[in-house]
C-alpha positions, 0 to 999 in steps of 0.5 A, spaced: 228 776 886 233 781 889 239 782 885 245 777 887 249 783 889 244 786 894 243 779 897 251 779 898 251 786 901 245 784 906 249 777 908 254 782 912 248 784 917 248 780 923 244 774 922 239 771 926 233 767 926 227 766 930 220 762 930 215 760 934 212 753 937 205 751 937 202 749 944 202 742 945 196 739 948 189 740 948 187 747 950 180 751 950 180 758 947 175 762 950 176 769 948 182 773 944 185 779 947 190 783 943 194 787 948 198 794 947 205 795 945 206 791 938 200 787 939 194 791 936 187 793 938 183 788 943 178 783 939 173 778 942 170 773 938 162 772 940 159 766 940 160 759 944 167 758 946 171 753 941 174 747 943 180 743 941 187 744 941 189 751 940 193 753 933 196 759 936 204 759 936 206 760 943 212 759 948 218 757 944 221 755 937 220 750 933 225 745 930 229 748 925 228 750 918 230 745 913 237 747 911 242 744 906 244 737 908 251 734 907 258 734 908 262 736 915 263 743 912 256 745 912 256 742 919 262 746 921 259 752 917 252 752 921 256 750 928 260 757 927 253 761 925 248 758 930 252 761 936 252 768 933 244 768 932 239 771 936 235 765 937 241 762 941 240 767 946 233 767 946 231 760 944 237 756 945 238 754 938 246 754 939 248 748 936 250 747 929 248 741 925 247 739 918 240 741 917 241 748 921 241 750 929 238 746 934 238 746 942 243 740 944 244 741 951 241 745 957 247 750 957 244 752 950 237 753 954 240 758 959 238 765 956 231 761 954 230 759 961 231 766 964 226 769 959 221 764 957 222 758 962 224 754 957 230 750 961 230 743 958 231 740 951 226 736 948 226 734 941 232 739 939 228 745 942 228 748 949 222 747 953 219 748 960 220 742 964 215 744 970 212 749 974 218 751 977 221 753 970 216 757 969 216 761 976 223 764 975 222 766 968 221 773 966 215 772 962 212 770 969 215 775 973 209 779 974 203 775 976 206 768 975 204 763 970 201 756 969 205 750 966 200 747 961 201 743 955 209 744 955 209 751 956 209 757 961 202 761 960 202 768 963 196 770 968 197 777 965 195 779 958 200 784 958 206 780 960 206 778 952 207 785 950 213 786 954 216 779 953 221 776 948 216 772 944 213 779 942 220 782 940 223 776 937 216 772 934 211 778 934 207 774 939 205 780 942 197 779 943 194 774 948 189 769 947 185 767 954 185 759 954 182 759 961 180 764 967 186 768 967 191 764 963 193 767 957 197 764 951 202 769 947 200 769 940 201 773 933 195 778 933 197 784 928 201 785 922 204 791 926 207 786 931 209 781 926 213 787 922 217 789 928 219 782 930 226 779 929 222 773 925 221 778 920 228 781 919 231 774 919 226 769 915 221 774 912 215 773 917 212 780 916 205 779 916 199 776 919 196 770 916 191 766 920 194 767 927 201 767 925 207 771 922 208 769 915 211 772 909 206 775 904 210 779 899 216 777 895 220 783 898 219 779 905 223 774 902 228 777 898 230 782 904 230 777 909 237 775 912 235 767 911 235 770 903 242 772 904 245 766 908 242 760 905 238 763 899 231 763 902 229 768 897 222 766 893 215 766 896 211 760 896 204 759 898 200 753 902 203 754 907 206 761 906 214 761 907 220 763 903 224 758 899 230 757 895 226 756 888 231 757 883 239 757 882 239 765 882 236 765 889 242 761 891 247 764 887 248 770 892 248 766 898 253 765 903 252 757 902 254 758 895 260 763 896 263 759 902 261 752 900 259 751 893 252 750 894 249 754 889 243 749 885 236 750 888 234 743 889 228 740 893 227 746 897 234 748 899 241 750 896 245 744 894 252 743 890 251 740 883 
């Protein structure tokens, strides 16, 4: 774990978080195409197409990470922080709650609507509601999109490499789910390392088709370490967690809210 002083210094950096959501609904993946930019080289598996739901991330954020629960002060803290995070602008997670940042209203989704077609709120995240939402999105501007499984799937593989999904979540590659319809997915370590999710949550390497931390430094150098003590690397699944009081000690939630004890996967007050 990095020294508390180093984590305290990193807390002064701009804080932003991002994540990706798994595609809802069953989609058959018939081949894989990694597109230029940060997406890496092309790859096409041999053999028959695989059936069933795709495990690849796509199209928007998941529910917020489990963050400290409790008093009105922690809720007020997140309310102030969430409005400044990049995911407010890109994925609509602009409203603070006791457990972190969520999308609460369609106003929260304004930017995510423009970039990804995620114009409506479903289960506290911004999601596309229909084909019309996809049609006006930047992701779908060149070549169009198909509204499928609750997300916008571009008809051009190259759209993923130039999208907000690539910049924020490392989803720079494209999986062909059916004829000329692609799912943006993380497909290279380089794409993960360059994404905002690496800086924010330590999701800096490629692990079984998604960006995730694989080295202790991915966690200790992340902004979630500075913010909420998520400084230790855990496995199965790979993620950053507050594993000790030392993790919490240098965080913003410890200094400002007295939540300096690691308990049950978060920093809490004694």
